[in-house]
C-alpha positions in Angstrom: -26.7 -68.7 -17.3 -29.3 -69.1 -20.1 -32.1 -67.4 -18.2 -30.0 -64.5 -17.5 -29.2 -64.1 -21.2 -32.7 -64.5 -22.5 -33.8 -61.8 -20.0 -30.9 -59.5 -21.3 -32.0 -60.1 -24.8 -35.8 -59.1 -23.9 -35.2 -56.4 -21.5 -31.9 -55.1 -23.0 -28.5 -54.8 -21.1 -28.3 -52.2 -18.8 -25.0 -50.9 -20.4 -26.4 -51.1 -23.7 -27.8 -47.8 -25.3 -31.0 -48.6 -27.4 -32.9 -46.0 -29.3 -30.7 -43.2 -28.0 -31.6 -39.9 -29.9 -27.9 -39.0 -30.1 -25.7 -40.0 -33.2 -22.3 -41.2 -32.4 -19.6 -41.5 -34.9 -15.7 -42.0 -35.2 -13.6 -39.9 -37.6 -10.7 -41.5 -38.8 -8.2 -38.6 -39.8 -5.1 -38.5 -42.0 -3.1 -35.6 -41.5 0.2 -34.0 -43.4 3.3 -34.6 -42.0 4.3 -33.0 -38.8 0.6 -31.7 -38.6 -0.3 -34.2 -35.8 -0.2 -32.0 -32.9 -2.0 -28.9 -34.7 -4.9 -31.2 -35.7 -5.2 -32.7 -32.4 -5.1 -29.5 -30.6 -7.8 -28.0 -33.2 -10.3 -30.9 -32.3 -10.1 -30.3 -28.7 -12.0 -27.0 -29.4 -14.9 -28.6 -30.8 -17.7 -29.5 -28.2 -19.0 -32.1 -30.2 -15.7 -34.2 -30.0 -15.7 -36.5 -26.9 -12.5 -38.2 -27.2 -9.2 -38.1 -29.4 -6.6 -40.7 -29.9 -3.3 -40.2 -31.8 -2.8 -43.6 -33.5 -0.2 -45.4 -35.5 -1.3 -46.8 -38.9 -3.2 -46.1 -41.8 -4.8 -43.0 -39.8 -3.3 -40.7 -37.4 -6.0 -39.7 -35.4 -9.5 -41.1 -34.5 -12.0 -38.5 -32.6 -15.3 -39.6 -31.3 -18.1 -37.4 -31.8 -21.6 -36.9 -30.5 -24.2 -35.3 -32.4 -28.0 -34.6 -32.4 -28.8 -36.1 -35.7 -26.9 -37.3 -39.0 -27.4 -33.7 -40.5 -25.4 -32.2 -37.5 -22.9 -34.9 -37.7 -22.1 -34.2 -41.2 -21.9 -30.7 -40.7 -19.3 -31.3 -38.0 -17.2 -33.2 -40.2 -17.5 -31.5 -43.5 -17.5 -27.8 -42.3 -15.5 -28.1 -39.1 -13.2 -31.2 -38.9 -12.4 -30.9 -42.6 -11.3 -27.4 -42.4 -8.7 -27.7 -39.6 -5.5 -27.1 -41.1 -3.3 -30.0 -41.5 -6.4 -32.3 -42.1 -5.8 -34.4 -45.2 -8.5 -36.9 -45.3 -11.4 -38.4 -43.4 -13.4 -41.4 -43.0 -16.6 -41.4 -40.7 -18.1 -44.4 -39.0 -21.5 -44.3 -37.4 -22.2 -46.1 -34.5 -25.1 -48.3 -34.5 -25.0 -49.4 -30.6 -22.5 -49.0 -27.9 -21.7 -50.1 -24.5 -20.1 -47.6 -22.0 -18.4 -48.4 -18.8 -19.5 -46.6 -15.8 -16.8 -44.5 -14.5 
């Protein structure tokens, strides 16, 4: 319906987070050969990591982070994730908008 679509544009979709103070990021991680499990386990120890997936392709692991601001996100990636033994490289994507399903 056109009216419903316009209403959602004006009032915001109920499942889309607008103007949240949290900064969400996705870290695409490559690891050394045979180090996938060790890095995965190391990520589980970080409270800011809200999701981890092992993947096939250019990257080996994707981690979803939540932080209070960009400075904290930077500190998590630079000082904590990159210092996990076995991490070779990281690429960080900062989320601009998200829709989360109610579980």
